[in-house]
Phi, psi and omega in degrees: 000320179293337181281355175113007182298136175290324179213140175227136177246115175265113184257121183213120185263355184267178178290359178285358184302316181298311181298313179304316180295322180293321180295314178303312180298312178305333180262002175073031183250018180306325182278348182254317184260124174253130177269128179245110182270075181193160170299148182298334178293341180257002185287130173238108184289141176275051184259150173275170186302330182283345185226048188276352183228154182261159180275326188216138172239126173245124184219143169259080189262342196269343183060199176269152185062018182062356186236343194305303186277352178052048184259359181304320176301321181293320177296317176297323175297316178297316182300311183292325183273325192245339187272134173301154180304321177272007183290167182244145177242122180235133347291153180256348179218158176210155180227130172252128178245138180239153177217141176283139178215150176240111182231071185299323180294319179292321177299311181302318179295319185287325183254008181305320186293338181289325186294000000 
């Protein structure tokens, strides 16, 4: 909103909706930011036909390790349904890096209870 957006839709399906609304109000963005308390898959935008798609989607979809919250499907749904063809998605890429390690002491400690 501070960057000059005419309209912002905050989509939140968790119990954080109340706090989110309070923060928006405390910062004076009630007229710009609308809170939508539902999963994005259930969202029906109150947009008219001339403004039926958004310019930007910003999402914290990855959780930790990029996989924990499994929100990628929801972000792809939002992208396909609501983002303009020339729109931007942030973040738009992610990388998972793996490395081989040998930690026999940690392994022994972790699986000791099995023996």
